[in-house]
C-alpha positions in Angstrom: 53.6 -26.1 0.9 56.5 -24.6 -1.0 57.8 -28.0 -2.0 54.9 -28.8 -4.3 55.0 -26.6 -7.5 51.4 -27.6 -8.3 50.2 -26.1 -5.0 51.6 -22.6 -5.9 49.7 -22.8 -9.2 46.6 -23.9 -7.3 46.9 -21.0 -4.9 47.2 -18.6 -7.7 44.1 -19.9 -9.5 42.1 -19.9 -6.2 43.2 -16.3 -5.6 42.2 -15.2 -9.1 38.8 -17.0 -8.9 38.3 -15.6 -5.3 39.0 -12.0 -6.6 36.4 -12.6 -9.4 33.8 -13.9 -6.9 34.4 -11.3 -4.2 31.7 -9.1 -5.5 29.1 -11.7 -4.4 29.2 -10.9 -0.7 29.4 -14.0 1.5 30.1 -16.2 -1.5 33.8 -15.2 -1.0 33.8 -17.0 2.4 32.3 -20.2 0.8 34.9 -20.0 -1.9 37.8 -19.6 0.6 36.6 -22.6 2.5 36.3 -24.7 -0.7 39.8 -23.7 -1.8 41.3 -24.5 1.6 39.6 -27.9 1.8 40.5 -28.7 -1.8 44.1 -27.9 -1.0 44.1 -30.0 2.1 42.7 -32.9 0.2 45.3 -32.5 -2.6 48.1 -32.6 0.0 46.7 -35.7 1.7 46.1 -37.7 -1.5 47.5 -37.8 -4.9 45.0 -36.1 -7.2 44.8 -35.7 -10.9 44.9 -32.2 -12.4 41.4 -32.8 -13.9 40.0 -33.4 -10.5 41.5 -30.2 -9.1 40.2 -28.3 -12.1 36.7 -29.8 -11.7 36.7 -28.9 -8.0 37.8 -25.4 -8.8 35.1 -25.1 -11.6 32.4 -26.3 -9.1 33.6 -23.7 -6.5 33.5 -20.9 -9.1 30.1 -22.0 -10.4 28.7 -22.0 -6.8 30.1 -18.5 -6.1 28.6 -17.2 -9.3 25.2 -18.5 -8.4 25.1 -16.7 -5.1 23.1 -13.5 -5.0 23.3 -10.9 -2.3 19.6 -10.3 -2.7 17.3 -8.7 -5.3 18.5 -5.7 -7.1 16.5 -2.6 -6.5 14.3 -1.7 -9.4 14.6 1.7 -11.0 12.0 4.2 -9.9 9.5 4.8 -12.8 6.8 7.4 -12.6 3.6 5.8 -13.7 1.5 8.8 -12.8 -0.9 9.4 -15.6 -1.3 13.0 -16.7 -4.3 14.8 -15.2 -6.5 17.6 -16.4 -5.6 19.7 -13.3 -4.6 23.2 -14.3 -5.4 25.9 -16.8 -6.4 25.2 -20.5 -7.3 27.6 -23.3 -9.2 27.4 -26.6 -8.2 29.1 -29.9 -10.3 32.1 -29.0 -8.4 32.8 -25.8 -11.0 31.5 -23.4 -9.4 29.9 -20.3 -10.8 26.9 -18.6 -9.5 25.8 -15.2 -9.8 22.3 -13.7 -9.0 22.3 -10.0 -9.9 19.7 -7.4 -13.2 18.6 -9.1 -14.3 22.2 -9.9 -14.5 23.6 -13.4 -14.7 27.2 -14.6 -14.3 29.1 -17.9 -13.4 32.8 -18.0 -12.5 35.4 -20.6 -8.9 36.5 -20.6 -9.6 40.2 -21.1 -12.2 40.9 -18.3 -11.9 37.6 -16.4 -15.7 37.3 -16.7 -17.1 33.9 -15.6 -18.7 32.3 -18.7 -19.4 28.8 -17.3 -18.8 26.8 -14.1 -19.4 23.3 -12.8 -17.8 20.1 -11.7 -15.8 17.4 -13.4 -15.0 13.8 -12.6 -12.4 11.5 -14.1 -14.1 8.6 -15.8 -10.7 7.0 -16.6 -7.1 8.2 -16.7 -7.8 9.8 -20.1 -11.5 10.6 -20.0 -13.1 13.5 -18.0 -16.9 14.2 -17.7 -17.8 17.9 -17.0 -21.2 19.0 -15.7 -21.4 22.7 -16.3 -23.7 25.7 -16.3 -23.3 28.3 -19.0 -23.8 31.7 -17.3 -24.1 33.4 -20.8 -27.0 31.2 -22.0 -28.2 30.1 -18.6 -28.2 26.4 -19.6 -26.8 23.2 -18.2 -24.8 20.7 -20.3 -22.6 17.7 -20.0 -19.2 17.6 -21.8 -16.9 14.6 -22.3 -13.3 15.4 -22.8 -10.5 13.0 -23.8 -6.9 13.8 -22.9 -5.3 12.9 -26.2 -1.8 14.1 -25.2 -0.6 15.7 -21.9 -1.2 19.1 -23.5 -4.4 18.6 -25.6 -7.9 17.9 -24.5 -10.6 17.1 -27.1 -14.1 17.7 -26.0 -17.6 17.0 -27.2 -20.7 18.5 -25.6 -24.0 16.6 -25.2 -25.4 18.7 -28.1 -22.6 17.4 -30.4 -20.4 20.5 -30.5 -16.7 19.8 -30.5 -13.8 21.9 -29.3 -10.2 21.5 -28.2 -8.3 22.9 -25.3 -4.5 23.3 -25.0 -2.7 23.2 -21.7 -1.4 26.6 -20.6 2.1 27.1 -19.1 
């Protein structure tokens, strides 16, 4: 093989292309085979440089098309924010949403002002069925989670108020 100067150049080009394709897993073995077979063919017949270059280009193209499998996708948290937790209004009244139960208490004496249940209508809308222990009345309140920290609510009587997430 040392008697043919073109073969040394061919081996160098194959080595460079092999190095470039080695990141493609088993494609490097396919590439080695193609280089070896192309070299054998070149030794057995007289071949034009353009044919050798064309074969090498085909081998490089084939190795670049090989994929070792799908890339793992980045983990993205698609969890929508929930109303779970403690919320307060501008007067310092604290409302708590926990596992479908709703309660409203004063911050100074922890007196229970209202209690009830809530259900999520959608990922941003919550419906509260509550009993006011101060007025001894029942009402329905719809709340929209406008940001992860702000809840805008409207009672069935038309009263509106906002709650801000605590902590």
